[in-house]
C-alpha positions in Angstrom: 97.3 94.1 93.9 97.9 97.8 94.5 98.7 97.2 98.2 101.3 94.5 97.3 102.9 96.8 94.7 103.0 99.7 97.2 104.7 97.5 99.7 107.2 96.4 97.1 108.0 99.9 96.1 108.5 100.9 99.7 111.5 98.6 99.9 114.4 100.7 98.4 116.4 97.6 97.2 113.4 96.4 95.2 112.3 99.8 93.9 115.9 100.6 92.8 116.0 97.4 90.8 112.6 97.9 89.1 110.9 95.0 90.8 107.1 95.1 90.4 104.1 93.0 91.4 102.3 91.9 88.2 99.8 89.4 89.5 98.5 88.1 92.8 96.0 85.5 94.0 95.6 83.4 97.1 98.8 81.3 97.3 100.4 82.8 94.2 102.2 86.0 93.3 103.9 87.1 90.1 106.7 89.7 90.1 108.8 91.1 87.4 112.2 92.8 87.1 112.9 95.2 84.3 116.3 95.6 82.8 117.9 98.7 84.5 121.6 99.5 84.5 122.2 98.2 88.1 120.7 94.8 87.2 122.5 94.1 83.9 125.4 91.9 83.2 128.0 92.5 80.4 125.7 90.8 77.9 122.8 93.2 78.6 120.7 90.6 80.4 119.6 90.7 84.0 122.5 89.1 86.0 122.2 86.2 88.4 122.5 88.3 91.6 119.4 90.3 90.5 117.6 87.1 89.6 118.3 85.8 93.1 116.9 89.1 94.5 113.7 88.6 92.4 113.4 85.0 93.6 113.7 86.1 97.3 111.2 88.9 96.8 108.6 86.7 95.2 109.2 83.8 97.7 109.1 86.0 100.7 105.9 87.8 99.4 103.8 84.8 98.5 103.2 83.7 102.1 101.3 86.9 102.8 98.8 86.1 100.1 97.3 83.3 102.2 96.9 85.5 105.3 99.2 86.2 108.2 98.8 87.8 111.6 102.5 88.4 112.1 104.5 91.6 112.2 107.1 90.4 109.8 108.9 87.4 108.4 112.3 86.2 107.1 113.7 83.9 104.5 115.1 80.9 106.4 116.4 79.0 103.4 116.7 79.6 99.6 117.9 77.0 97.1 118.1 78.2 93.5 119.0 76.3 90.3 119.9 78.3 87.2 118.7 76.6 84.0 120.2 79.0 81.5 121.3 82.6 81.0 118.6 85.2 80.9 117.9 86.8 77.6 118.1 90.6 77.4 114.8 92.0 78.7 112.4 91.7 81.6 112.1 88.6 83.7 109.0 87.2 85.5 109.0 85.2 88.7 105.9 83.2 89.7 105.9 82.0 93.3 103.4 79.4 94.8 102.8 78.2 98.3 103.5 74.5 98.4 102.8 73.9 102.0 102.4 75.8 105.2 101.7 75.7 108.9 101.3 78.4 111.5 104.9 79.4 111.4 106.5 78.2 108.2 105.6 78.5 104.5 107.3 76.4 101.8 107.3 78.1 98.4 108.3 77.2 94.9 109.5 79.9 92.5 110.0 79.7 88.7 111.7 82.5 86.7 111.2 83.0 83.0 112.1 85.5 80.3 109.0 87.7 80.0 109.1 87.9 76.2 110.0 84.3 75.2 108.8 82.4 78.2 112.1 80.5 78.3 112.9 79.2 81.8 115.8 80.9 83.6 115.7 79.5 87.1 113.7 77.5 89.6 113.9 77.8 93.4 112.6 76.6 96.7 112.2 79.0 99.6 111.3 78.5 103.3 109.7 81.5 104.9 109.2 82.0 108.7 106.8 84.4 110.2 108.2 86.4 113.1 106.5 86.4 116.5 105.0 82.9 116.1 
């Protein structure tokens, strides 16, 4: 998990928004976003743009948990559905690999309030490894 956290913190966009890896297993990753000024809406909760950034980070990271021999990858498609406004406080995203082949990985991501567990958003993401 330390390697995944170090890789996340090496990306300025994620580090500046207090995104962290909080759990990892084969085919799954959990990431969190802490409430910092640049991620907050007027109501004091993490705004939807930051939620989308968390979804993309988790969805683009989970393919690497099942092994890859590629130099990089890219999000090809992301479809998110917001279920409710986030409550003030941290959010957690859990991404899972749904299906994959040599080039593409299909991922499902759920975002919840860290304290209450209330669902905030659900998403599907298609990731493509580069150089394949």
